[in-house]
C-alpha positions in Angstrom: 252.0 221.9 98.3 251.7 218.1 97.1 250.0 217.2 100.3 247.4 219.9 99.6 246.8 218.5 96.1 246.8 215.0 97.4 244.1 215.9 100.1 241.9 217.5 97.7 242.2 214.3 95.3 241.2 212.4 98.3 238.2 214.4 99.2 237.1 214.5 95.6 237.3 210.8 95.3 235.5 210.6 98.8 232.7 212.9 97.4 232.1 210.4 94.4 232.0 207.4 96.4 229.5 208.8 99.0 227.2 209.7 96.1 227.3 206.5 94.6 226.6 204.8 98.2 223.8 207.3 98.7 222.4 206.3 95.1 222.4 202.8 95.8 221.0 203.1 99.2 218.1 205.3 97.8 217.4 202.4 95.2 217.2 200.0 98.1 215.0 202.0 100.1 212.7 202.3 96.8 212.8 198.6 96.3 211.9 198.0 100.1 209.0 200.6 100.0 207.7 198.7 96.7 207.7 195.3 98.4 205.9 196.9 101.5 203.3 198.2 99.1 202.7 194.9 97.4 202.6 192.7 100.7 199.9 195.4 101.8 198.0 195.0 98.6 198.1 190.9 99.0 197.0 191.3 102.5 193.6 193.1 101.3 192.4 190.2 99.2 191.2 191.1 95.5 192.9 194.0 94.2 193.1 195.8 90.7 196.4 193.9 89.9 194.6 190.7 90.3 191.6 191.7 88.3 193.8 193.1 85.5 195.6 189.7 85.5 192.3 187.9 85.3 191.1 190.3 82.2 194.5 190.0 80.6 194.3 186.0 81.1 190.7 186.0 79.5 191.8 188.1 76.2 194.7 185.9 75.6 192.5 182.7 76.2 190.0 184.3 73.9 192.5 184.6 70.9 194.2 181.5 71.3 191.4 179.0 72.7 188.1 180.2 72.1 188.4 181.9 68.5 190.1 178.9 66.9 187.6 176.3 68.3 184.5 178.3 67.3 186.4 179.2 63.8 186.8 175.2 63.6 182.9 174.9 63.7 182.4 177.5 61.3 181.5 180.4 63.8 183.6 183.4 62.8 184.2 185.8 65.6 186.6 188.9 66.0 189.9 188.4 67.8 191.6 191.3 69.9 195.1 192.8 68.8 197.6 191.2 71.3 200.5 193.6 70.8 199.3 196.1 73.5 197.9 193.3 75.5 201.3 191.7 75.9 202.8 195.1 76.7 200.5 195.7 79.6 200.9 192.0 81.0 204.8 192.7 81.0 204.4 195.9 82.7 202.0 194.0 85.2 204.6 191.4 85.9 207.2 194.0 86.6 209.0 194.5 83.3 209.7 197.7 81.8 
């Protein structure tokens, strides 16, 4: 009777260990697939990610360089809200 209970416990632990291993394997597979996609995009040349990066860099330069310089000379122009711009930039760089 005790041996049956011990076998049942071992089987249960083995099930959970296999499930955790398969979860880490699927995460590794997903990361590998994303890396392959990124490699293919970089081989294509100019991509939407690069275009978005240039647009975001221009917006940040607009707010931190162009607007203050023109303001110094008395030319008042609008500045863009940067809260959402930085959120998009963080997502573009791979953050969450």
